[in-house]
C-alpha positions as CSV (number, residue, x, y, z in Angstrom):
1,X,-87.9,-72.4,74.8
2,X,-87.2,-71.7,71.1
3,X,-89.6,-68.8,71.0
4,X,-88.2,-67.4,74.2
5,X,-84.7,-67.6,72.7
6,X,-85.7,-65.8,69.5
7,X,-87.7,-63.2,71.4
8,X,-84.7,-62.3,73.6
9,X,-82.4,-62.1,70.6
10,X,-84.7,-59.8,68.7
11,X,-85.7,-57.8,71.8
12,X,-89.4,-58.3,71.5
13,X,-91.1,-57.2,74.8
14,X,-93.6,-59.3,76.7
15,X,-96.0,-57.1,78.8
16,X,-96.1,-58.4,82.4
17,X,-92.7,-59.9,82.2
18,X,-90.2,-57.5,80.5
19,X,-92.3,-54.4,80.9
20,X,-95.2,-53.4,83.1
21,X,-97.4,-50.5,84.1
22,X,-94.5,-48.8,85.9
23,X,-92.6,-48.4,82.6
24,X,-93.4,-45.6,80.2
25,X,-93.5,-46.2,76.5
26,X,-90.4,-44.2,75.8
27,X,-88.4,-46.0,78.4
28,X,-89.6,-49.3,77.1
29,X,-88.5,-48.5,73.6
30,X,-92.0,-48.0,72.1
31,X,-91.7,-44.4,71.0
32,X,-91.8,-45.5,67.3
33,X,-95.3,-46.8,67.8
34,X,-96.9,-43.7,69.4
35,X,-99.3,-41.8,67.1
36,X,-99.1,-38.3,68.7
37,X,-101.2,-36.8,65.9
38,X,-104.0,-39.4,66.3
39,X,-107.4,-37.7,66.3
40,X,-108.7,-37.5,69.8
41,X,-105.3,-38.5,71.2
42,X,-104.7,-41.4,73.5
43,X,-104.8,-42.0,77.2
44,X,-101.6,-40.6,78.7
45,X,-100.7,-38.6,75.6
46,X,-99.9,-35.4,77.6
47,X,-97.7,-37.3,80.0
48,X,-95.7,-38.9,77.2
49,X,-95.4,-35.6,75.3
50,X,-94.1,-34.0,78.5
51,X,-91.6,-36.8,79.0
52,X,-90.4,-36.5,75.4
53,X,-90.1,-32.8,75.6
54,X,-88.1,-33.0,78.9
55,X,-85.2,-34.4,77.0
56,X,-83.1,-37.5,77.1
57,X,-84.1,-40.5,79.2
58,X,-82.3,-41.6,82.3
59,X,-84.1,-45.0,82.4
60,X,-84.2,-47.4,79.5
61,X,-84.9,-51.0,78.6
62,X,-81.7,-52.5,77.0
63,X,-80.7,-55.7,75.3
64,X,-77.9,-57.6,77.1
65,X,-75.6,-60.4,75.8
66,X,-73.1,-62.2,77.9
67,X,-69.7,-62.3,76.2
68,X,-69.0,-65.8,77.5
69,X,-71.2,-68.5,76.0
70,X,-71.2,-70.7,79.1
71,X,-73.2,-68.9,81.9
72,X,-76.9,-68.8,81.7
73,X,-79.2,-65.9,82.8
74,X,-82.7,-66.5,83.8
75,X,-84.2,-63.5,85.6
76,X,-83.2,-60.8,88.2
77,X,-79.4,-61.0,87.7
78,X,-77.7,-57.7,88.6
79,X,-76.4,-55.6,85.7
80,X,-73.4,-53.4,86.4
81,X,-71.8,-50.5,84.6
82,X,-68.2,-49.8,85.6
83,X,-68.8,-51.8,88.8
84,X,-72.0,-50.0,89.9
85,X,-75.3,-51.7,89.9
86,X,-77.6,-49.9,87.4
87,X,-80.3,-52.5,86.8
88,X,-81.3,-56.1,86.6
89,X,-82.3,-58.6,84.0
90,X,-86.0,-58.8,83.6
91,X,-86.1,-61.8,81.3
92,X,-83.4,-63.9,79.6
93,X,-82.8,-67.0,77.6
94,X,-79.9,-68.7,75.7
95,X,-79.6,-67.0,72.3
96,X,-78.8,-69.8,69.9
97,X,-78.2,-67.4,67.0
98,X,-76.0,-65.2,69.1
99,X,-74.2,-68.0,70.8
100,X,-74.7,-66.9,74.4
101,X,-77.2,-65.9,77.1
102,X,-79.2,-62.8,76.2
103,X,-81.9,-60.8,77.8
104,X,-83.6,-57.5,78.5
105,X,-82.8,-55.3,81.5
106,X,-84.1,-52.0,82.8
107,X,-81.2,-49.6,83.3
108,X,-81.2,-46.5,85.6
109,X,-78.7,-43.8,84.6
110,X,-78.4,-42.3,88.1
111,X,-78.4,-38.8,86.6
112,X,-76.8,-39.8,83.3
113,X,-78.6,-39.7,80.0
114,X,-78.8,-43.2,78.6
115,X,-77.6,-43.0,75.0
116,X,-75.8,-45.4,72.7
117,X,-72.6,-43.5,73.5
118,X,-73.2,-43.9,77.3
119,X,-73.7,-47.6,76.8
120,X,-70.6,-48.0,74.7
121,X,-68.4,-46.0,77.1
122,X,-69.2,-48.3,80.0
123,X,-67.7,-51.6,81.1
124,X,-70.7,-53.9,81.6
125,X,-71.0,-57.1,83.7
126,X,-73.8,-59.3,84.8
127,X,-73.7,-61.2,88.1
128,X,-74.5,-64.8,87.5
129,X,-74.3,-67.2,90.4
130,X,-72.0,-64.8,92.4
131,X,-69.5,-64.2,89.5
132,X,-69.3,-61.2,87.3
133,X,-69.4,-61.9,83.5
134,X,-68.6,-59.3,80.9
135,X,-71.5,-58.3,78.7
136,X,-72.5,-56.3,75.7
137,X,-75.4,-53.8,76.1
138,X,-77.5,-52.1,73.4
139,X,-80.6,-50.0,72.9
140,X,-81.1,-51.9,69.7
141,X,-81.9,-55.6,69.3
142,X,-78.8,-57.8,69.4
143,X,-80.0,-59.9,66.4
144,X,-80.9,-58.0,63.2
145,X,-80.8,-54.5,64.8
146,X,-81.8,-52.8,61.5
147,X,-84.6,-55.3,60.7
148,X,-83.0,-56.2,57.4
149,X,-83.8,-59.9,57.8
150,X,-87.3,-59.4,59.0
151,X,-88.2,-57.4,55.9
152,X,-87.0,-60.1,53.5
């Protein structure tokens, strides 16, 4: 459980749980790891380049933290922006460093581009056991978003 908690706080993805073969690397937040200039390319390079050139993404994996430390998230809780369901929690745990339940969710913009400003402009809630709980949502990890602590 300790590693799951730390993984959720830092936003480390687990293939098969948080992301799968239906998620593109840009949507999953792995754009930084793609070597587009790699000799010989890589499988799917043209598709990823086309997606990148098409512009901003309308589907993204985000980090979620419940504002209330009491409720727990596990998996498949509905995530809402301004009262509209836009995604679900793919994986979650209690974040001991953050002091509340945190997780990763795939968000659909329903025509809107998912940017930090779009996330900040919305009012976010997660449905846990039939009740809506306010949440904070970010494209960056909730713990150490600039990697300052990991580079010590």
